[in-house]
N, C-alpha and C positions, 0 to 999 in steps of 0.2 A: 504493502499499501504508500503509495506515493506521502511523504511529508504536509499537513496543513504547513501553506501558506499565512502566517497572524502577525498582526504588528503591535503592537503595545504602547497606545500612546503614554507617558510617568505626567502627564501631568500635571496631576495632585500632588508631588513632589515640592514643584515650583510653588504653590497654593501654602504648601504648613508645614511649618516646621517637625511636627509627628503630629498623631490624631489619629481615630477608626479610619476610617478609608485610609491612610497609609500605609493602617499595620496589615490592610486586607490585601493590599493588592503587595503591600511584599511577600505576604504567604501563598500568593497566587504565583510573582512570577518568579520566590526560587523555586517553584513546586515545577515549575513550568522550561526552568533549564535541563531540569533530573529527565524530560521528557523525550527522549532522543528518540529520532524514526518514527513518533507520531506526529512533533512541528517542528516548523522549521517557522523560526519568533526570530524579527529583528525588533525593532524603538526606538521611540521616539519620543528621545530622550537629556536630561539636564544634566550631565554629569557631574559638574561643582556644585548641586543641589546640595544647602545648608534643609537639611533632612534627614533626623537620625535615620530613617528605613529605609531611602535612598543610599546612605551613604554605609550599609551592613548588606549593600546588595551587590554582585559582584557578574558584568555586563562586560564581554567580548564585546571590545571595541568595531566589530571589525561587522555584529550585528545594530548597531545604532545607525539608519540611516540617512537619518540628522536630528540637531540640538535647537531645544527650547527656547527662543530669546524673550526675552518681555513677558515672561509667565503671565503674572496681573491679567494682562489686557489682552495676548491670544489668548485666553482661555476660552475666549468668546468668538472666537473662530473657528471655520470648518479647517480642519487638514485637507491639503492636497499631496496626494502621492502622486508621483509620474512611472505608472508599470502600466502593462500592457495582458500580465500576468493576475491572475481572479485571485484575490488573501479575503482574509478576518483583518475588518478595525475594532480594534475594546479599546475604549481609553478609560482612563482612573478616574475621570471627571466630568462626564457632559460635552465631550465634542465627541463630531462624525466624519468620515473621507468624503468629499467632493468625486469620487475615482466613480466613475458609473461600472467599475471592476471588483468596489468595493462589497463585502458583507460587515454590517456594519451592528458591532454590539453593544449596548447602555447595560450596566448597569444602575442598579437607581435603590440608592441605601435608605432614604429617606425621605416625609414629605415635611419634615420640620420647618421647615421655612413657611410652606402653604400655609401651617397652620398656623402661625407662634411672631410670623413675622410679620409683617406691614412698611407700607412705601416702596419708597425707589430700588432697594436691595431686593426686597422678595420679588419685584415685578422682572429683574435682573434678570433675577433666576432661576424667575419659573421659566422664563421669555425661552432659555437656556436651555433650560432642565426638557421642557417641555418638548423642544426644536430638536432636541438629540437624540431623544424616547420616540419623534413619529419618522426619522429618518434614518431609524436601526430595522433591519428585518426579525433581530430578536433584543429583547428586551431579559435582563435577570434580574430578577428584587430576591433578596436579602432574606424577604419571612415571609406567610401567606400574609401576614394586616401588612406589608405594604404593599403586596402586590392589591388586595384589596383598595388600598390605597390612588393608586395607581388608575386604576380602571374606575374609578370614581368622578378624576380629577379629569382624567381623558378616555371617555367612556368612547370614542372612536377607535382608540385600538383594540386589535384583534387581540380577543385572549390569547389566540393559539400561538400568537406570538409572545406569551408571558410564560416568562420559566422563573422557580422558587428554588435556591441552592443557598441552604442558606453556612454562612461564617461559619466557622472552626476553635478550637478553643488555643492555646500552647498550650507544652505539655513541661511550661516550666511550675504547672500551676498544682500539686499536689498534695497528696498527705504527709503530713511531719511526721515521723513517727517515735519521736521525741518532741512533746507539742513545745512540754516545761519548761527544758532548756535552750529549745533556742529564741533568741535575742531578738528586736528591734530599735532603731532609735530612739522609737515614745520610748521602751523603757519602763512596760506599763504592767502590770499580772496578769497573765491569760484570762481571757470569759469580763472582765475588769470595763473593757471601752469596746465602742462599734467604729466603725466604716463607712465615709463617708467619701467617695470615686467622683475626679473629674469634673465636667463645669455645672456652674449654680449658679444662674439666670435664670429668671422665674421659674418655668415649666419642670427643672428641677427637684424642683418644693425643698431648696437647702434652707429656706430660710425654719419651713415645718422643720423638720428635725433636730435644727439647731431646738428651738423651741420644745419637740418633744422631749429631748435629751436634756434638756433642761430640768424638765422635774421625774429625774430620775438618779440617779446613784452613778450611771453612769462617765467616763470617761470618754470623747471623740477625735477620734481623730481623723481629718480632713489628708485625704491626697488629693493635688493636682494640683494647679500655678498659686504663686501663692496666693493670702490674702490681701484687700484692697483696705487700709482707715477706715475706709468707710464698714469693711466687712466686718474688720475686727470691734470699731468702736458698735455697731451691734451684737457681734457676737458678748463683748465682756457683758451690755448690758443683762444678757440670760445666761449665765453661764463664767464662775469662776475660770481667770485665766490658767489656772493650777488647770484645768479638769477638762481645756479641747490643747492641741497640740497639732499641728502645722506642718506634716511632714515636704511637701512640694511635689515634684514628678521622683517615684523612688525607680530601679530596677525593677527585673518579672520578680529576682529574690528576694524584693526585702518585699515586694509586694503580696511574696506569697506565704512569710511569715507571719503578716500579716496578717491574712487572708483565715490562717489557722490559729491564731490566736485572738483572736476578736471574737466577743462577742454576735458577733450577725452584721453586713452589710448592711448599711440602708440608702435605698436607691431606688427614691419615689417621683422617681423620674414621670409626668404628663405624656407623656411622649416617646417612646422608641420605635426605628428602625428594625432592631436584631435587642442590644444590652448585652453586649461581650463581657462585660465584668461582674455580670447576675453567672457565667457559662463558669468563668473563672473561677469564685468563687465558692460555688457548687463542687466544682472539682479539688477542691481546698481541704472542702468536711469542712464549708461557712455557711452558714443557717442566713437565711436572704429575706428582709422585708421588701415588697416593693409595688406598686402600682396597679393592681389587677387592670391591664388598659392594653390595648394597642400591640406588639408582639410579645410580649412580659410571660403572658400563660402557653406561650411555644417554647419558652428554653431556662424556666422551671418548670422545676418536680414538681414541688407539692404547694397545695392550697392554704395551707396551714397560717401563711406569715403574709401575704399579699392583703395591700387595705384596696377595701369596695370604696370607700371614703377614703380624698386625700385629706384626710382632719388629724388635728395632735390629742383630740382624744381615743382616736383611730389609733394611730401611731403608736403613744403607748401604754394602748392596750398589750398591740401585740409583742413592746417590746418587756415587757411585765409577763410575756410565754415564757422566755427564755431561759429563763429558770429554771424550768418542767427541765427536768438530765431526758424522763422517759421520748417525753415528743418530739424535744432537738434531736434526740438521737436517730428520730424516723424520718424525721424532716432533713437529716442531711444523708443518712441514708441513701432514701429516694433521689434526692439532689446528684449525690455523685454516680447514682446507675443511671444517671437523665443525662449528665453531663458528658457518658461516654457516649454516649450517639452522635456532639458533636467534635469533627476535626479538620484540619488542616487542608490533611490528606483526602478528604474525602468529599473538600472542595473542590479544590484541584481536581480532580480524576472526573468530577461531574463539569466541571466545565471544560478541558479536557471534552471530554464522547463530545459536549454540547459543541464544541467547535466545528466537532469533527462531522456532525451533525448538518451546522450550519452549511458552509461551504458542501456536503455532497447532495444539498435540497438547492440549493442556488440554483 
């Protein structure tokens, strides 16, 4: 069988320094390079990108067909590739190829902008996303919920062109046999703290988390970008400074220890396209308190700690359940089994199968 020629557009590495989409693209490309004989990959690239994940990738320079200049502006432009051979074109972030021999593929991660943003930024983002989708022969959604959202926003899109391929979860997350001896920079006793990870803007319900934790004896460990002075002032008015701990960004090895020792991950986001931290936590044996909405029911095993309403009273009630050892053992066991269903290898193999199918029927 002749190898499938595919061009990967690495534009996302010029738009983020890290981030969820960068992770997904990195995990995919890592495995694409090992699919010798099945694929013949080429890249539109940013070799010098200030992106953590691009810096970890090893891409043969002979496979780079062109480099991206001014990514913050060229991100909005369709891509021109000069070849007379049929090929697949898969962009990391909502671009399509104008060559008539191209079979375009787009991955849709979520509809956060459409639900929670407004004004010019939303209009531009949605215009670009919808344009890429409508110019693509195949559209991949990272959850069934994202697929439902797509078909709601774009009812003109043929559902037969839409496939669901779940993200994976890193092997860096696992249960540490000696949980009591593992040390974190926070230097807190196991099960004395809860975790909050990631972005903290409105729909992520960070304030809800702070308010609820303030009504318990738990410490709060915050992983992600540094707190702003305004955020610190707000937290200080509710939780003593000695009871919350800003960790910044941490490597996977440190995050795995935090998952292992936390009483729970609090992930009360009002909307997620997927929810990778929910899977990471379950894989490491950490209970997860999350909202019962969007894609979360697809990636979480137990309903026990799900919030049907994002209220302080409901979140405090779930936090109070964490001391029930029998109940938490059941939640943890279910979560660990469920997390085993997801892997980056599985994701990549499904993409490779779709690439071959797409070019064969084009």
